[in-house]
C-alpha positions in Angstrom: -6.4 21.0 -23.4 -9.4 19.6 -25.1 -11.5 22.1 -27.1 -14.6 20.0 -27.3 -16.3 18.3 -24.3 -18.8 16.2 -26.3 -20.7 16.2 -29.5 -21.5 19.9 -30.3 -20.4 20.9 -26.7 -17.6 23.4 -26.1 -15.2 23.1 -23.2 -14.9 25.7 -20.5 -11.9 26.1 -18.3 -11.0 28.2 -15.3 -7.3 29.0 -15.1 -6.0 30.1 -11.6 -2.7 32.0 -11.5 -1.0 31.9 -8.1 2.6 32.6 -7.0 3.8 33.1 -3.5 3.0 36.6 -2.2 1.2 37.7 -5.4 -2.5 38.3 -5.7 -4.4 35.4 -7.1 -5.9 35.8 -10.6 -8.5 33.8 -12.5 -9.0 33.7 -16.2 -11.8 31.8 -18.0 -11.2 30.0 -21.3 -14.2 29.0 -23.4 -14.6 27.4 -26.8 -15.9 29.5 -29.7 -16.7 28.3 -33.2 -13.5 27.9 -35.3 -13.4 29.9 -38.5 -12.0 26.9 -40.4 -15.0 24.8 -39.2 -17.4 27.4 -40.6 -15.6 28.4 -43.8 -13.6 25.2 -44.5 -16.6 22.9 -44.3 -18.6 25.2 -46.6 -15.7 25.2 -49.2 -14.1 21.8 -48.7 -15.6 19.5 -46.0 -19.2 19.3 -46.8 -21.9 17.8 -44.6 -19.7 15.0 -43.1 -17.2 17.5 -41.7 -19.9 19.9 -40.6 -22.2 17.5 -38.8 -20.0 14.5 -37.8 -16.1 14.8 -37.9 -15.6 18.3 -36.4 -18.2 18.1 -33.7 -17.1 14.6 -32.6 -13.4 15.5 -32.5 -13.8 19.0 -31.0 -12.1 20.6 -34.1 -15.1 22.9 -34.5 -14.0 24.9 -31.4 -11.1 27.3 -30.7 -10.3 28.2 -27.0 -10.6 31.9 -26.3 -8.5 33.8 -25.3 -5.7 32.0 -27.0 -3.1 33.8 -24.9 -3.3 34.5 -21.2 -1.3 37.5 -20.1 -2.2 38.9 -16.6 -0.2 41.4 -14.5 0.1 40.1 -11.0 0.8 42.5 -8.2 2.6 41.5 -5.0 0.5 41.8 -1.8 1.6 41.5 1.8 0.1 38.8 3.9 0.1 39.1 7.7 0.3 36.1 10.0 -3.0 35.0 11.4 -2.1 35.4 15.0 -3.5 38.0 17.4 -1.7 41.2 18.3 -0.1 44.1 16.5 1.9 43.5 13.4 4.0 46.1 11.7 5.1 45.6 8.2 7.6 47.9 6.7 7.5 48.1 2.9 7.5 50.9 0.5 4.0 52.4 -0.3 4.6 51.9 -4.0 5.0 48.1 -3.4 1.3 47.9 -2.3 -1.5 47.5 -4.7 -3.5 50.7 -5.3 -6.5 49.1 -3.5 -4.5 48.9 -0.3 -2.7 52.2 -0.8 -6.1 54.0 -0.6 -6.8 52.4 2.8 -3.6 53.6 4.5 -3.9 56.1 7.3 -1.1 58.2 8.7 -0.2 57.3 12.3 1.4 60.0 14.5 
């Protein structure tokens, strides 16, 4: 993935995580100034690295977060047809947000 999207422009990405019956998650990645760009150019690179090379190549940016680690919970999807549908699954298999909406039926 490119870190820079133009001269002095950071890239931004939207990562969608999807799998079968699991809830969909979205994570945003965005470039932030690289420590080597700041410190390295002060110590080693000088003005050429600071104003030309790193901004032109995107090396001045680091994508954050550098690791995407999301917990995905399985959800049940009902068919989109009319009528009554009964789904028998353990309560613990439902996300907490759905568990709170359950009502006891006699």
